[in-house]
N, C-alpha and C positions, 0 to 999 in steps of 0.2 A: 483373165476376164474380170475377176473381182478387183484387181489393182486398177484396171482401166476405169471401172465404174466409180471407184473411190476418187480417182483423179478428176473425173468429170464432175463429181459432186462438189469437190473442193473448188474447182474452177468456176462453177456456177455460184457458189456461196460467197466468194470473195467480192465480186462486184455488187452483190446485194447488200453486203455489210458496209462496203466502202461508200456506196452511194445511198445510204439510208436517208430518208426524207428528214430534213431538219425540223426540230421542234423547240419551241421556246415558251416558257411559262413565267408568270410574274404574280406576286401576291404580297399582301401586307395585312397585319392584324389591326392596323390603325385606319379607321375610316373617318373619324372626326378628331381634330386637334385644335389647340389654341395657336395663336399667331407666333408664339415663341417656342413652340414644341418642335421636335424633330420626328421624322418618319423613317422607320426601318423597312426597306423593301427587300424581299428575298425572291430569287428566281432560279430557273434551271434551263439549260440549253443543251441540245444534242445534235449530232449530225453536221457540225461545223468545225472549222479549223480551231484548234485549241490555242494557236498562237495569236489569234485576233480577239480583242476584247469585245465585250458587249457595250453598247451605247445606251445610257439611260437619259432620255430627254424629259425634262420637267417643264411643263407648260402651265403658266399662270392662268387665272380665270379670264383675263383680258386677251389671251392668246399669245402672250409674250413667252419666248423660250428663256427661262431663267437659269437653268443648268443643263449641261449635256456631258456629264463625266463618262470616261472610259473605265469599265469595270472588268477585271479579269475573273476567270472562273476556275474551279479546281478540276481534278481528273473526273469527277462525277458530273461536271457541268453546272455545279451549284455556285451562285454568286450572291453577294449581299452588299447593300449600300445604305448608310445612314444619311438621309437627306436633311441638311441643316436649313434653318430659316433663312430667307433672303434678307438683305439689308434694307431697312432696319428690322423688318419682321415680315412674315407671310401676310399677303393681302387676304381679306375675307372673301370666301367663294370656293369654287371647286377647282382643284389642281389635278392635272393628268400626268401620269408617268408612263412613258412608252419605252419598252425594251426592244432593241433592234440589233442586227448583226449583218455585216456586209456580205456574208456568204448566203444569205437567204432574204427573200422579200417578206417573209412572215414576221409579224411583230406581236407583242403582248402588251397589255396596258392595264393599269389600275387607276383609281381616282380616290382622292381624299378631300374632305371638306374642312376649311378653316372657319371656325365659328366665332373667333374673337380673341381678346387678350387673355393671357394666362391669369388665373385666379390667384388670390392670396393663399398662402399655405394654410391648410386646415389645422386647427388646433392652436393657432397663434393669432387670434382676433385682435384688432386694434381698438383699444378702449378709447372712447371720446373723452376729451379733456374739457374742463370748464372754461368758459370764455375769459380771456385775459390771463390765463395761467399757462405757462410754457413749461413742459416737463421734458427733460432730456433723459433718454434711456440709452444704455449701451447697445451697440450693434449686436445682433444675434449671429453675425458672421465675422469670423476672423480671416484675414487675408495677408499673404506674404508672397514675395517674388524672389526667385533665385536666378541670377544672371552671371554670365562669364564675359569679361571684357573682350570685345571684338567678335563675339559670337552673334548668331542670328536666332538664338533660342531664348525664350523666357519661360521658366517653370513657375507656374502659379499653384500654390497650395493653400489650404485653409480648412476651416470647419464651420459647421452651422448647427443650430439647435434643432432644426427640422430636417429630417431625412426623407420626407415623403414627397418633396417637390424639387424638380430640377433647378439647377442654378444656371443662369444665363450670364455670360461674360460679354461685355462690350468694350472695345478699345477705340479711344478717340485720339485724334492727333492734337498737336499744340494749338491749332486754330479752331478746334471743336468739331472737326469732321469725323464721321463714323468710319473707322478703318476696317474693323472686322467684328465678327460676332461668333460666339461658340456656346455650347451647352453641355453640361455634365450632370450626371446623377450622383448625389452624395451617397457614401456608404452607410451601413447601418448605424455607425457611430457618428455620422454627420461629417466625416472627413471627405475631402475632395481634392483633386489635382487635375491640371491640364497643361499642355505645352503649346505655347504661341510662337509661331515662326514669323520673324520680321523680314523686311526686304520686299522689293517690288514697287510698283507704281504708287501703291497706297501709303508707303512708308518713306516717301522722298523728302518730306518736311523734317527738318532737324529740330530737336527740342524735347520737351517732356510729354510723353504719351501717357494717358490715363487708362488704367485697367480697372473696370468696375464689375464687381460680382453682385448680381441682383437676384433675389429669390422671391418671386411673386411681386405684389404691388405694395407691400408694407415697407416703409422706410427703415424699420428696424432690421430688415433682412437685406442690407445693402452696405457694401464696403468698397473702398477704392485704394489703389496703389499707383505710384507714378514711376516710370522708367525713362531715362534719357536715351534717345536714339540719335545717332549721327550717321548719315549715309546708309541707313538701313541696318546698322549694327549697334549693339549695346555700348554705351559710353561709361567709363569707369566713374564710380561715385567717390568723391573726396570728402570723407568724414572729418570731424575735428582732429582726430589723431593723425590722420594723413596730412592734414594742413599743417599741424604743428611740426611734424617730422620734416616736411618740405621747407618750412620757415627756418628751422634749425640748420638744415643743410645749406640753405642760401647764406645765412649769417656766417656759418663756418667757412664757406668758400670766400666770402668777402674778407673775413679776418685773416685767413691764410694769404690771400692775395696782397692785402695791405702790409703784412709782416714781411712778405717776400720783397716788396718794393723798398721798404725801409732798410732791409739788410744790404741792398746793393748801393745805397747812397754813400759816397766817399766821405770819410771823416778827415778833418784837417786839424 
């Protein structure tokens, strides 16, 4: 009788667990940001299929859906997403982020307000210059790129004198169109790095693409590098040494060819 009661209890408990009512939550510690800032949203979902992702729909102040990424969640149902600024930046106003899942009609949402442009880094004020006097100051940012020929990855590294303000990267095509935008937070020593992936419709134009790192509105915190792209992939850079080696190789081939032709001329 006891075994029968236990079996009945197990049979009852299984469907209750399997068909638990779905629950979805969404939150963010950021309620007000500047137009070039990013927003980290954190959520939790239960009672749904773990093989299907959560959809985060980002709606602009004018009602336009600007992002709708699919986000996976862990075994505890927790998911995270860093929402980057739209191109060229967030519009001023109230944005709405809605979390949804196809297994439930329930949704969760948060809102954040964009209040304007990013301010200049604190502690680095720009001193006014006297009329008619032009002073050139070295950039407070160093920037370099690492590429591999034929790859679609560009590694950007550098350092800055100010570690309290995020750095925004803008990538422009040879004709000046804005291709992409990214944002990173420098380390305590001012070092930073990011990876840029090329390819796709925005990278169809061939030529030199400009990568610009900008920290705040001060011109001292701005630096650019150029990378040549062809068919969405990195093009090899021919420096002076490479050009010299190539020239020597061509001259050697011509000399050998001329000597070979002279050696077969019949002598009388």
